[in-house]
N, C-alpha and C positions, 0 to 999 in steps of 0.2 A: 504494500500500500504506500502510495507516494504522498508524503507530506502529512501523514497522520501522526498524532502525538501518542507515544507509547503508554502514557498514563491511562488512556481509554482501555487498553487491554487488561489492566489490572482490575478493572471493574467487570469487563465482559470477556471471559476467556474465549479465544478463537476469533475475536473480532478482526484480527489482522488479515483474515482470509475472506473478508466480506466481499471484496470485488469479485471473487469467484462465485459467490452465491447471489449477489444483489446487482442487478443491471443498472447502468447509468442511462440518462436521457440522451442518447445519441441515436444516429440513424438506425443502426442495427437493432438496438434494444426497442426503439419506438415501433419498428415494424413488428417485432415479436409481440409487443403489448397490444398492437392493433388487432392481431389475430385472436386475442383473448377477450376483447371488449364486449362481444356479444353476450357473454355470460357474466359480466362484471356488475350489472345493475346500474349502468349509466343511464340517466334519464335522457331520452331523445331531445335534442335541441339545447341541452344544458351547456355543452362546451364546444360544439362544433366538431368538425372532422378531426380525428386523431392523425397527426402527421409526424414527420421527423423531429419537429421542434416542440412537441407536446410535453408538458410537465404534468405528471399524474400524482395526485394526493388523495387522501381519504379523510372523511369526517364521519364519526359514528356517534350514536346516542340511542337511548331506549325510546321506543314508540309503542303505543297500543298495549301497555301493560297495566297491571292493577296498582302499581306503585308510581314512582316518579317517572314522568315522560318529558322528553325534550325534543319534540319533532321540529321545532323551529330552528335548531342548530344545523342539521343536514339540509333543511329546506333553504336556509339562508346561504349555506355554503354553495349550493347550486346556483342561487341567484347571483352570488358574488362572481362565480365563474362566468355566467352570462354577461355580467357587467364588465368585468375586466377584459374578456375576450372581445367585446364590442369596442373596446378602447385600444385594441391591438395586442392584448395579452400582456405578459410581463417580460420586458426586454425582447418583445417580438415573438415570444413563445406562447402558445395556447395553453390555458390551464384546464386540465381534465380532472373533475371531482368525482370520485367514487364515494358512495355512502353505504352505511351498514347499520342495521338495527341490532343492538346488543341485548335487547329484550329484558334488561335487568337480570341477566342470567350469566353465570360464570362460564358455562360452556359456549354460549353464543358470543360472549365477549372474546373468548379465545379464538373462535372461528373468524371473527372480524379481523383480529390481528394476523392470523395465518393467511387470510385472504389478502391483506395489505402486503405481506411479504411475497405472496405468489404473483401479485399484480405489479411488483416492482415499484411501489409508490415511493416517492422521495421523502414524504413526511405524512404523519397523521396530524391534522390541523383542526383546532377548535372543537374538541370532542368531549363527551361526557360518558363515564362509566364508573360504577362502584367497584368493579372487579379488576383492579390493577394487577393483583397477583396472578390473574389469569391471562391478561393481555400483554403485560410487559415482557415476559420471557420470549415470546415470539418476536416482538419488536426489537428487543435487545439482540437476539440471535441474528436477526437480519440487519441490524444497525440502523433501524428507522427511527428518526427523532419524533418525539411526541410534543408538539408545539401548542401551547394554549389549552391544556386540559382544564376541566371545570374546577379542579382543586378539591375534589370530594374525598380523596384518599391520601394517606400519608406517603404512599409510594410515589405519588406525583412530585413530592418534594425530596425524594431520595434517589431516584433512578438517574444515572448519569446521562440518559438519553431523554430526560424530561426537561422541558423548557416552559415552565408555567408563567402566565402573564399576570396572575393575581395571587393573593395570599391564601386563597381557598378557605375552607372551614376554619383553619387555625386563626387567621387574621380576623375573620368576621366575628368569631366567638370571643376572642381576646378583646376586640374593640367594643363589642356589645357589653361584655362584663364591666369594662371601664365606665361605660355610659350608665350602668345600673348601680354603680357603687353607692349612690345615695338612696337606693330603694330599700324597702323592708326585705322580708324573706323572699328568696328567689327560687322558683321551681323550674327545672329544665325538663321538658317533655321531648324525648328523642327516640329514634328507632332502636329497637332491640336487635341490632345488627353489629357486625364487626366495625363498620364505619361509625356507627352510633356510639360505640364504646370509646371512641377517641374524643368525643365532644365535651364531656364534663370537665376534664382538667384544663381545657382551653378556655371555657367560659370562666372557670374559677380563677384562672390566672389574671383575668381582667378584674374580677371582683376583688381579689386579694390586693391588686395594685391600688385599688381605691379604699383599702381598709375594710372591706366587706367580708363577711363569712362565706363559706362555700355554698353552692347551690344545693338544693334537694334534687337528686337525680331520679327521674321517673322514666322507666322504659315503656314503650308502646309498640304495638304491631305496626309495621310500616304501611301495610295495605288494608288497614281496618276501614270499615264503612261508618263507624261512629266511635267517639272517644268520650262518652258520657262519664264513665268511671274515672278515667284519667283527669278529665276536666274538674270533676268534683273534688278529687283527691288533691289536685294542684291548688285549688281555691282554698281548701281547708288548711293546706300547708302554708300558704302565703297570707292568710287572713291575719290582719293585725288591727291596731286601733287607728284612729284618725291621723295619728302622727307617724304611723309605721305601716303604710300601705305596701303590700307585697307586689311582686312582679312575676308573671308567668311567661316563660320563654318556650314556645313551640318550635322545634327544629325538625320538622317532619316532611320537608320537601313539598311535593304536590299535595300532601295530606294536611298541610297547615290549615287550609280552608275548612276541611272536614272537622279538624279539632276546634276551630274557632266557632263553628256552628254549635258544637256541644258546649263550649265555654260560654257562649252567649246565653244559652238556656240555663246553665247551672249558676251563672253569675248573679241572678236575681236574689239569691240568698246570701250573697257576699258582696254587697255594694262597696265595701271598703277596699276591695281589690280593684282599683280603678283603671289600672294599666295592664294590658296584655302586650308584652314585648315580643316581637316576632323577628325571625331571622330571614334574611335573604330578599328575594325579589317580589315583595308585595307591591303591586302597582296601584295607580289611581283607580283603575277599573274595578279591582277587587275591593278597594275601600268603598267606592260608590255602591257596589252591589251588596255590601254588608251593612248599609245604613249610614254611610258618611260620618258626619259629626256625632250622630247618635249610635253609631255602631261600635263593635268591640275593639276596633283598631284605634279609636280616638285616644290620643295621648301616647301612642306606642312609639318607641324608638326602634328604628330599623337600620341596621348596618348593611352597607353594600360595599362592593369593591370600587364602584365607579360613580361619577356624578349622576344626579337625577336625570331621568329620560328627557326632560325639557331643556337640558343644557345644550347650548349651540354646538358644543364639541361633538355631538352625535349627528350633526347635519350630514356628514359624509355617509354614514351608515344608512340614514333615512333616505338619502338620494338613491342608494342601491336598491332599497326596498321599493321606493316609488317607481323607479324605472324598470325593475326586473321582477318584482314580486308583489305588485299592487293587487290587493284583493286576496292574497294568500293569508288566511287567518291563522295559519300555524306560526307565522313570523310576527312576533310582537316586539317592537323596538324597545319596550320597557323590560323585556325578559332578560335576566342576567346571562342566560345561555346564549341567546342571540348576540348580546353585547360582547360576550367573551369570544364568540366565533368571529365577529368583525375585527376585534383587536388581534386575534391570532392570525387571521389572513393579512392584516396590515403588517404584522411582523414578518410573515412569510414572504410577502411581496418585497420588503426591503432586503431580506436575505438574498433572494434571487437577483435583485438589482445589484447587490454588492458583488455578485459573481460575474457581472458584466456579461461578456459573450462566452464565458468559459463553461465547463462541464457543470450541469445541474444534476446532482445525485443525492441520495441519502447521505453519503459520505461527505460531500462538499458542503451540504447544508449544515450538518452537524459540526464540521470543522470550522465553518465561518462563525458559528455561535461560540464554539469552544475557544476560538482565538480572540474573543473579546469584542465581537461586533456589538455596537450599541444601536438600539432602534428606538424611534420615537412613536408615540401613539396619539399625537395631537392633543396632549394634555390630559387624556383619559386615564393615564397612569404616569408615573415618573418614567424617565428614560430607562430602558431595560437592558441589562447585560447579565449573562449567566457565566458563573465560574464554578469549578468543581466543588470548592469548599467556601461557601459564602458565609456571611456574618451569623447566620442561624444554624450553622452546622453543629455547633456544640449541643443544641437541644434537639437534634435529629431531623432538621430541615435544611440540608445542605444546598438544595436547589431553590429555596424560597428567596426570591430577590426583590419582591414587591410586597411589603407588609402594610401598605397603606389601605385604609378603609375610609368610607364616608359615613357620616352620621346624619340620618334623616328622622323626621318626626311627623306624626299626623296631627295637624292643628286645624280645628274647625272643618274637619273632613277632608283636608287637602294635605298631600304629601309634600313636605318642603324640607329644605336643608336645615338641620338643627345646628350645624357648625360649619363655618366657611372653610373650604379647602379639605385637605385630607388629614386623617389622624394616623400617625405612624405607630404601629403596634410592635415594632421590633423589640423594644425594651421589655414590654409585657411578656412577649413570647419567650424571651431569653430567661425569664423567671418562672416559666410554666413548669410544673412538676408532672411530667408525662409518664412517670414510672409507678404511679400508685395503682 
């Protein structure tokens, strides 16, 4: 392998033979890829004809499952490909986007990764999966970089081939804990899963930073159709007096809305718990649908990775949606998954542009990142650069390079910024006790 740093082989045995297993985007390889595309799941009209100068990537996410679904991510990836190809591609090369449904299943996630290797993709971009332990072995074996995962698993912040664009669950929960330090008792409602087991110490790191005691950890089924028991238990746990109102933090992904329905019903007996604090991408539509200023989200703090959806820094993403996906109700510009996919493709575009007219392969993409390439995202994140051992390596997150979060609050039924700019959770995460 020409020009690769030997430090990569210490993480991935056998990686130095990658060129023998993984094709590059050259004339010969592109012809070979073209013969496979009929079975690749490429949506007709998404990327145009595949030719000698085509760059193939993959985006995956769960769809049509009983738990968390992110159909907007692959849908937006296809829209992005149509948009960038209409502009002449990236450095004159057409972008070919393959998509895969991981079904919220470890076997399906592994199949997506194996397919990525079979199709010689140069990167997996802007994707979501809870099953990193299933998909990373295949990506690492083929040397395929994972750019802009959703940040739902710790492995995304440890694999040397992972290049996250946000701080994932660690940063969100640490930032949320800091925001709740003045609250009364705090109850965390989270999935009874391996990924869910990682959440309590992260929330508690933020609470501890503000001098607050640890949260009450309550597990719940990720795919439940109601959470009446959990809501009542959380309310009883957090009920205080008028000067010690508690906070309930549901971290159930797509089931947050289901929990909040149960919470609203049970809350009548516990009016002193005035704030339900939620995690992630609750947008204005959800707030409006649940009663606005009179609904359960009023007064809630919401931590996110990026600025609010109304921020003009999202205009580029909205232009893509308007021109190439208008009317596709899977793509919500306020959804954190769609936003992450936009940022991930923004990063990928700059990587390819940095390669000029040279070889575009999984190897050269990863090498550009490992050699210190810095990329901008139009102010949606700080400038990003990935190194093997970054500042959070000591607490088990060596690939976490963006620990910034935004703090938002629901006031008079409107989701607004609670604090100007970003909150850096690096120091809080450095003090997190993840070994309990």
